[in-house]
N, C-alpha and C positions, 0 to 999 in steps of 0.2 A: 847477123841473124841471132835472135835470142833463143835461149833454151828454157823450157818449162821447169818449174820447181813445184812439186806437190809433196806435202808432208802433213801428217796428222799424228797426234799423240792422245792417248786415252788416259784419263785420270780416274782413280777409284774414289772420287769425291764429287759432291754435288756441284753443279755449275756455279752456284753462288760463292762457294769457297774458292774456286779457280778464278772467278771474276775478281774477287776481293784481292787475290794475289796480283793478278795482271794489272790492277789499277792502284797498286800500293807502292809508294816511294821506297818503303823499307825493303820490299821484295826486289825491286830493281837495283837498289844499292848493294844488296847482298849478292844478287846474281852477277852483276858486273865484277864485283870483287872476287867471287868464286870462279867464274868461268870466262871472264873477260881478259885474262892475261894480266901481266904485271903493269901494263900501261893502260888498262881499261878504265874508263871514266863515265860516271853518270853526269852528263852535262846539265840536264834540266828535266823537269817534269811539270805538267800543268793540267788543270781541269778547267774546261770552258765549254759551256753549252751542253753539258752532259757527256762530253768526251774527255778521255784521259790520253795525254800524249807524253811519251818519254823519248829523250834524245840521249844517245850513248855514243861513245867513241872507243874504238878498239884499234890497237896497233899490233900488227903481226910482224915480228922481226923476220928479216929476209931469210935467215938460216932455217926458219921453220916452214918456209914456203916450198911447195913441190918444185922440182928442178926446172920445168918449163917456165913456171911463173918467175922463178929467180932470174932466168935469162932475159925475160921480157921486162920485168919491173926493176930488178937489180938492187932495190933498196927496201927498207921497211915500208909496209903499206898501212896507211891510216884509213880506217873505215868509219864513216859517220852513219849511225843507224837510228832510225826513227820508227816507233811503233805507236799506233793510235787505236784505242778501243772506244767504241760507242757505248751508250747506256745499255744496261741489261733489261731487255724487254721480252716478256714471255719466255724467260729462261734462255735467251740467246743474245749475243753481242757480236757485232761485226766491226771490222776495222781495216787498217792498212799498215803495210810495212814498207820501208825503203832502206837500202844500204847503198852508200856511194863511196867509192874509193877516191880519196882526195888526190887531185892533180892527175887523175887518169880518166879515161873514158870507159869506166866500168861501173855498173850499177845493177841492183836487184830491186824489184818492186812487186807488190801484189796485194792480195786481200787476206784477211784473217777472219775466222769464224769460231766462236765459242758456242757450243750447244750442248744440251742435255743428250746423253746417250744411255744405252742399256748399262746399268750398273755404274753410273757415274756421269762423266762429261767428256767432251772431245774438243780439242783445238785443232783447226785445220789452217794451213798456209798454202796458198796457190798463187803463183806468180811467175816471173821470168828473171833470168840473169842474162845480162848483155855486156859483152866486152868489145868496145869499139877500137880494137887495135888492128891495123891493117895486116893482112896476110895470116897472122897467128891467132886472131881473135876467136875463131871457132874452136881451135884447139885449147885455148885458155879457158873458154866457156866450159868445155868438156871436163877439164881438170877441176874447175871450181864446182861444177855440178856433182862431180865424183866426191869431192871433199865435204860438201854440205851435210850429208848424212852423219858424218862424224861430229860436226858442230851441233846438229840437231840432237843427237844422242846425249851429248854432254849437257846441253841446255835443258832437254826433257828430264833427265835424271835429277838435275838441280830443282827444277820446277815441281816435279812430283814429290820430292822430299820436303820442299818448302810447304807445299799445300798440306801434306800429311802432318806436318809439325805445327801448323798455325791455325 
């Protein structure tokens, strides 16, 4: 069974500035270098039909994983992440995100929205995390769902600083 993920972040910047960052190769290269860990990689990015897509890879060393996940996965985990943003229309862009743990039955997927908000703009992520590991899958999902706010906080701080300085 999957667990819902809902997260939003407010920017003190117009939607056009945030969109420019989210669709910039330079932003993604800097973000993966800053918050993607020592083994983080920007694999590719592309623009096609008004859509921007970025593919990232992050590796989390096993000793950085919560104890339950260490027991279940026992090795470093490699995560392939993809984020897609559609064109900015009427000050809004929608997209999708996916994260897949290589060699494991674990993934996260959902939708993204960038929209104008009072005093700036807002990015919202809504999706699910699902771990298909028999017996302990639900417990691992709970741990992952618990850890995601920490990741979001770090990525949000980087993104806000990037947008403010560019």
